[in-house]
C-alpha positions in Angstrom: -17.7 8.0 2.2 -14.3 7.0 1.2 -12.6 3.8 1.2 -9.9 3.0 2.8 -7.6 0.1 0.8 -4.7 -2.1 1.7 -2.6 -2.6 -2.0 0.5 -4.8 -1.3 2.5 -7.0 -3.3 3.8 -10.2 -1.6 4.7 -13.6 -2.5 2.8 -16.6 -2.8 3.2 -17.3 0.7 2.3 -14.4 1.7 5.2 -12.0 3.0 6.0 -8.6 1.7 10.1 -8.8 2.3 11.6 -12.1 3.0 13.8 -13.0 6.1 16.6 -10.8 4.7 14.7 -7.7 4.6 14.4 -7.9 0.7 11.4 -7.7 -1.8 13.5 -7.5 -5.0 11.7 -10.8 -6.0 8.2 -8.4 -6.0 9.4 -5.4 -8.2 6.4 -5.4 -10.8 7.2 -5.2 -14.8 5.5 -2.8 -16.8 2.3 -4.3 -17.1 1.8 -4.6 -13.5 3.2 -1.1 -12.9 0.3 0.0 -14.9 -2.2 -1.9 -13.4 -0.9 -0.6 -9.8 -1.2 3.0 -11.0 -4.2 2.7 -12.2 -5.8 0.9 -9.0 -3.5 4.2 -7.5 -5.3 7.1 -9.2 -8.4 7.4 -6.5 -6.4 7.5 -4.1 -6.0 11.3 -2.5 -4.1 10.1 0.9 -1.7 7.2 1.7 -1.5 6.2 5.0 2.1 4.7 6.1 4.4 3.6 9.0 7.9 4.8 9.5 9.3 2.0 7.3 7.1 2.3 4.4 7.1 5.8 3.9 11.3 5.7 4.3 10.9 3.2 1.6 8.3 5.2 -0.3 9.9 8.6 -0.1 12.1 8.0 -3.4 9.2 9.0 -5.1 9.4 12.9 -3.9 12.8 13.1 -5.3 13.4 10.5 -8.4 14.1 12.4 -11.6 11.3 11.0 -14.0 12.9 12.1 -16.9 13.9 9.3 -19.2 12.5 6.9 -16.4 9.7 4.6 -18.5 6.2 5.8 -19.0 4.8 3.5 -15.8 7.4 5.0 -13.3 6.7 8.8 -14.6 3.3 8.2 -14.1 3.5 6.9 -10.8 5.8 9.4 -9.5 3.4 11.9 -10.6 0.1 10.2 -8.4 2.6 9.6 -5.4 3.5 13.6 -6.0 -0.2 15.0 -6.0 -1.2 12.9 -3.2 -1.6 13.3 0.3 0.5 11.2 2.7 -0.2 10.7 6.6 2.9 9.0 8.4 2.5 7.3 11.5 5.7 7.0 13.5 6.6 7.9 17.6 10.1 7.4 16.5 10.8 9.4 13.1 11.9 13.4 14.0 10.4 14.7 10.9 8.9 14.3 7.5 10.9 15.1 4.3 8.1 15.1 1.4 5.4 17.4 0.6 1.9 17.1 1.1 3.2 15.0 4.6 2.3 15.5 7.9 3.3 13.3 10.9 1.2 11.5 13.4 2.7 10.1 16.5 0.5 7.3 16.9 -2.3 5.3 14.9 -5.7 6.2 16.3 -8.7 4.5 14.4 -11.2 7.0 15.2 -8.6 9.7 13.2 -8.8 7.6 10.5 -12.8 6.7 10.5 -13.8 10.9 10.7 -10.7 10.8 7.3 -12.5 8.5 6.0 -16.0 9.9 6.8 -14.7 13.9 5.5 -12.6 12.5 2.1 -13.9 13.3 -1.2 -10.9 10.6 -2.6 -10.0 7.4 -1.5 -7.6 6.5 1.2 -4.6 4.1 0.9 -3.2 1.8 4.0 0.4 0.3 3.1 3.0 -1.7 4.8 1.9 -4.4 6.9 2.4 -2.9 10.5 -0.2 0.0 9.9 -3.0 -2.1 7.7 -2.5 -4.9 10.4 -4.1 -1.9 12.9 -6.0 -0.7 10.2 -7.5 -4.4 9.5 -8.0 -5.1 13.2 -9.9 -2.1 13.9 -12.5 -3.1 10.7 -11.3 -0.1 8.8 -10.2 -1.4 5.7 -12.5 -2.0 3.2 -10.6 -3.0 0.5 -7.9 -5.8 -0.5 -6.0 -5.6 -3.2 -3.9 -8.1 -3.2 -0.9 -8.9 -6.0 0.6 -12.1 -5.4 4.3 -12.6 -6.9 5.3 -15.8 -8.4 7.7 -16.9 -6.1 7.6 -18.7 -2.1 10.0 -17.0 -0.1 9.2 -19.4 3.3 9.6 -16.4 5.5 10.0 -12.8 6.6 8.1 -9.8 7.3 4.0 -10.9 7.3 1.1 -9.5 4.6 -1.7 -10.1 6.6 -1.8 -9.9 10.9 -2.3 -13.5 12.0 -4.9 -12.9 14.9 -7.6 -11.6 12.3 -10.8 -12.6 11.0 -12.6 -10.1 8.2 -14.9 -12.4 6.1 -14.6 -11.0 2.3 -16.1 -10.9 -1.5 -14.2 -11.5 -4.3 -14.8 -8.3 -6.8 -12.0 -9.3 -9.2 -8.4 -10.9 -10.3 -6.4 -10.8 -13.1 -3.5 -13.1 -14.0 0.0 -11.1 -15.4 2.0 -12.6 -18.8 5.2 -12.3 -15.8 3.2 -14.9 -13.4 1.8 -12.1 -11.3 -2.0 -12.5 -9.8 -4.3 -9.2 -8.7 -6.7 -10.2 -6.3 -9.6 -8.1 -5.3 -11.4 -8.3 -2.2 -14.2 -6.4 -0.2 -14.7 -6.8 3.5 -18.1 -7.7 3.8 
């Protein structure tokens, strides 16, 4: 059975975007990006909500020529993976290997996990929150940026409890910290 992984970058106080919707403070340097790329290699399918998909779609059209190797690597990984966008408001998707689902259905994700030969990743706090509440997230791969933003879009839902087991941690020269947890 494939794992469902929630991989996200957040502020130390747990936000993926600040009150103004900005997340430039979470941009990883080459060392962190290379580590993220390695974590993304086993992922065969990405699950996105509309807003996260609209951020990530840039990887479809980015010309990697002349970009740093970590950017080229991630673009290749992203383009090779399947994507499912859960949105009731998006008219269509514009990237290859992508399909649109009108609503999040935990049973569909359970079936995907059971049938997939590669891991799945969920991105975006609202969609991840739904998957967390449904008990579907197997791993939390969290990158904490060395910044406190004081408010904004929370990384994790407030009304859910999940007991976790720490399986990995890493400190980066930039001040980022990686924490890997498995759901118990």
